[in-house]
N, C-alpha and C positions, 0 to 999 in steps of 0.2 A: 169709554164713551158712555155718558149717562143717557137716559131715555129722552130727555128734552132736547139735547144736542142731536141725537139720532133722528128725531122727528123733524128737526129744523133742516138737517142735511138732506133728509129724504124729500122734504117739501121743496127744496131747491133743485134737487137732482131730477126728480120725476118729470116735471114740465120740460126741463131742458132735454132730457132723454127722449121724450115723446116728439119734441120739435125736430131733433136731429134724426130720429129713427125714421121719419118720413122720407128722408133722403136715403133710399134703399141701397145706394152704392156704398154707403159708409158702413164699415165693419164695427162691431161692438167695441173692439179695442180702440179704434179711431175715435169713436164717440167719447169714450172715457178720457182719452188724451185731450180731446177738445174741451172737455169739462174740467180738466185739471185734477182728476181722481184716478185711482187704479181701476182696472177692469172689474176686479172683485168687489170693490166698493159700489160700483155702478150696478152690478148684478144684485148685490145684497139690498140695495135701496128699493129694488123691485119686489122683494119678498112680500107676499100678501096683497100685491096690487093686482087683483084678479079681475081685470077689465073684461067686458063682454062686448061682442059685436052687435050689429043691428038685429040679428035673429035671436039674441040672448045666449048664444054659445060662448064659452070662454075664449078670450082673445089672447091674452098673455097670462102666464102663471109661473111664478118662481117660488120654489120650495127649498128651504134649507134641509140638507140631508145629513143624517148621522152615519158616518162611514164606519163607526165602531172603533174599538181600541186597536184592532189589527187591520191596517189598511189593505193588506194582501188578501184578506177575506172579502173585502169589498170588491177588489179586482176580480176575484173568482166569481162573484155574483154577476159579473157582466157577461159571462159565457152564455147563460140562458136567453140573452137578448137576441141571439142569432147573429146574422151578418149585419154589421153596423159600419160606420165610418169612424176611424180613430184619427184624431187631429192633435198634433203637437207642433208648437211654434215658439219662436223667439221674436225679437224686435224686427228681424229682417227676413225671416223665412217661415213658410207654413208648409207642413208635411201632412198629407192626407192619405190614408190607406183603408180600403174596405176589407173586411174579414171578420173572423170570430175570435173571441178572447179565449183560445184554447191553450192548453199546456202552461198554466200559470204556476209559478214556483217562487218561493222567497220567504222572507221572515219579516221582522218588525221594521227594519231599516231599508232593505233592498228587495227588489223583486224582478221577475222576468215574465214576459209573455213570449212564447216561442212557437206561435203558429207560423206556417209558411208565409202567410200574408201579413198578419199583424205581429210585428217583431219589436218588442219594447224592452228597454232597461229602465227600471223604476227606482227612484230615490225617495222612498216613502216618507221619510221624515219631513219632506216638503209638501206632502199632501195634507194641508191644514183645513181647508174649507171646501165643501162640496155643495153644489146646487143642482136641482132639477129645473131645467128651463124649458118652457113650452111657449111658443109664439107662432102667430100666423104670418105668413109672408106670401109673396107672389106665387110660390110653388106649393102652397098648402101649409098644413100644420107641421111644425118642426119641433121635435122633441130631442133633448140632449141632457147629458150629465156633464157638469163642468167642475173641474178641480182647480183650486187656487192655493198658492203658498201664503206665508204669513205677510208678505209684502203686497198681497192682492194681485199678483201676477198669475196668469193662467199657466198651469203646467201640463194639463191634458184635458181633452174633451172627447166625449163619445156621442155621436149623432146617430139617431135611428134613421134607417132607410125605409122606404115603403114596404119592403118585404121583411123588415125586422119584426120581432114579436112584441107588438105594442101593448098587449094585455099584460105580458110579463114585466114590461117597463112600469106600467101603472101599479102593479102589485109591489114592485121593488120600491117605488117612491112612497107608497102607502106604508109599507113595512118599516122603511128607514127614515120616515119623516122626523126631523129633529124636534125635540121639545122646545127649543128656542127658535122662534120664527121672527125675531126682532129684525126689522128692515134696515140694518146697518152692519158695518164691518169695521172693526178697529184694526188697522194694519201697522206694520213696522215701517216707519218712514225713512230708515237709514239702511238700505240694502248694502250688503257687504261687497266690496270690490277687492279683488286680489291685488295687492301692491307688489311692485318689484322687490325681490329680495335684495337687501342692502349690500350684502357681500357674499354671494353664492360661492360654494366650493366648486369651481368650474371643472377641475379635473375629475372630482368624484361624480359630478352630474354626467359628464360626457362618458365616463367609464360605465356608469349605470345604463345609459342609453345604449351603448354598444354591447352590453351584456344581456339585453332583453331577449327572452325566448318566446314572448307572446305580446301582441300589441296591447292587450289589456293591462300590461305592466306599466304602461306609460303614465296613467293617472296616478298610481301610487308613487311613481318616481317624481312627479311634479310636487305632490304633497310632501314627500320626504325632504325635498330641497326648498320648499316654500316658494316655488316658482310659478307665476302666472304663465299661461300657455304662450303668449306672445314673447315674453322674455326667454322662455325655454327654446323656442324656435330660433331666436337670435343667437343663443348660446350653443346650438346643436353642434355635434362633432362635424368635422369637415366632410363635405359631400353628402350630408344627411338632411339638410334643409336649405331651401333657396327661395327667396321671394320672387314672384313673377307678377305679371300684369293682372289687374282685376277683371279684365275681359277674357281671361283664360277659361273661366267656367262656361261662358256662352259657347265658345268654340268646342270645348270638351263635350258638352251635352249634345250639340249639333252633330258632331262626328260620331258620338256613341249611337245615335239613332241610325246612322248610315251603316256603321260597321256591325251593328247588333251585338256589340261587346257587352256582356252582362256587367252591371255595376252595382255598387252598394252606396246608397245615399243616406247619411246620418244627419238628422236635425234634432236639436235638443235644447233643454233649459235646465234649471236647477233640479227639477223634479222628474224629468223623463227624457229619454233619448228614443227616437222612433227611426226605424230602419226600413228602407226599401231595397230588396235584392232582386235583380233580374234586368232584362232589357228595358229600354225606354223607346218610345215610338214617335211621339209628337211633342216637339218643342216649339212654343209659341211666345216670342217676345211681344210685350205690349207696354209701351212707354218705359218706365223704369223697372217693370216687372219682367222676369224671365220665368216662363211657366212650362211645366211638363203636364200635359193633359192626356193621360192614358186611362183606359178603363181600369178602375180599382186603385189607381195611383195618380195623385195630383201633387205638384210641387209649385209653390209660388215664392219666388226669390226677388227681393228688392236689391237690384244690382247697385243702385246709388248709395246703399248703406254698407257696401263692402269696402272696408278701409285697407285691408291687406289680404293677399292671397299667397299661399306657400305650397311649394312642392316639398314633400316630406318622405323620408325613407326611414323605416324602422326595421331592425333585425328581428327575426323569429326563428324558432327551431325548424320551420319549413322553408327558410330562405327569406330574403328581404321582402317587405311589403311597402308599397308606394301609395301615396294619397295626395289629394289636393284639399287644402284646408283654408276656409274663409273666416276672417275675423272682422269684427266691427270696429268702430272708432275707439271703443273702450277696451279693446283687446279680447272681447268675449267671442266665443265660438259661434259662428252662424251655421256652418254646415261642413261636413267632410264628404269626400267622394273617394271610394276605394274600388278596386276591381273585385267582382264577386268571386269567391273561392270557397271551397269546402275545407273544414278543419283537417289538418294533417296533409294538405296538398299545397304545393307552391302556387303563387299567383300566376295568372295566365300571362304569357309573353305578349299576347295581343294587347292586354291592358297596359302594360308597361310602355309598349311602343306608342299607344294612343296618347297616354298621359305625357310622355316625354316630348312627343312631337308638338302637342298643344302648348306645353310650357316653353319649349324652344321658340315657338312662333311669337310668344308674348313676353319674352324675357328682356328684350332690349330696353335700356333706360331705367330699369328697376334695380334698386339696391336695397339690401337688408338694413 
C-alpha cells in the first residue's frame, strides 16, 4: 500500500470512525465491520491522529509499537504493568481476566503465561502488529496494548485498570515506539480456512484418538490427519463425541453457578487461547448475549452465532476427560468448557455428572 492510497483510506475511515464512535454501545470490532475493514486497519488509520479535548488534553492517541524480533520478550515486558485486564476474543465470544503477566515462558513461535489468574497459550507467529491505544470514554482515560494478526484480526489485548502502573505503560510505549508511524495497515485478504480432508484414514484417526494420553495431543492429531475440528468430531470413535442442542451451554453455566463446580473456560483465536479456571457466580443473559459477570472474570458469548455444540470425550493417562465444545457456522471453535482439574488427577465426578445431565436435557432432536 503506497502513501497516497494510505492517506486516502485514512481520510475516509477517520470521519466514519468518529461518527460511529459517538454511539458508545458499539465496540471497535463492530465499527470496523460496519465500515467494511478489519479491526487492525481501523486502529492503524488512527495512528498519529492525536486529537485533544476542550481543555487541550490528549483525547485519542494511537501509536504503532515495535514488539521486537522475539514476541515472547514483549510478553515478558507486560509483567511490570501490574494487575491489568487480559482480553482474548473471536467472532462470537469475549474472554476477560484480571491479573498479572507472571510466569511467562516460550520461544519464537509459542509461549505460555501461567499465572493463576491470567492463563494463556500463545501462538506468536500470528502476533504481527501491535498498537498502543489511548482514548477517553465515559469511565475516563482508557489505555491498552492491542495485538493483531496479518489479517487485521485482534488476537489479544491488554487493558490497564486504575490500579495498574500507568507510568510503566508510558515508558514501555516510549521505548517501543515503532519507527514507522504510517496510519495504514496492509492486510492479507484471504484468511485460511481448514477444508475437510478429501479421504481421511478413518481407522488411523480413530486409533490415534483412542491412544491419546493427554488432551494436548488432540491438536497434533488433527494436523496429522489434516482434519478440521468439525470433521474430526463427526468422525470420532463411537461414544466419544455427540452433537447436542446449542442451548446446552446456557443450562451448563447456570447449573455451574448453583453447584459451585469449578470449571475451565477456553476461548481463543489463531494467536491466543485464554483460560479461566474456577467457580463462576453470576450468569446474566441479555438478548443474544450470555454473560458471566464475576469479579476478575467476564465472559460474553453470542449464542445466536453458535452453529454446533458437541459433547466430547478424550482419553488421558489420568482417565477420560469430558468437555462441551462450541463451533460457529464456519466450523471454527468458539469456546470449550472442561471441568477444572489438577495435572495427574482424574476429572471430578461432579463435573461429569453436571455435563452429562445438561447434554441429556438438550440432546433430543439433534443429529451429528
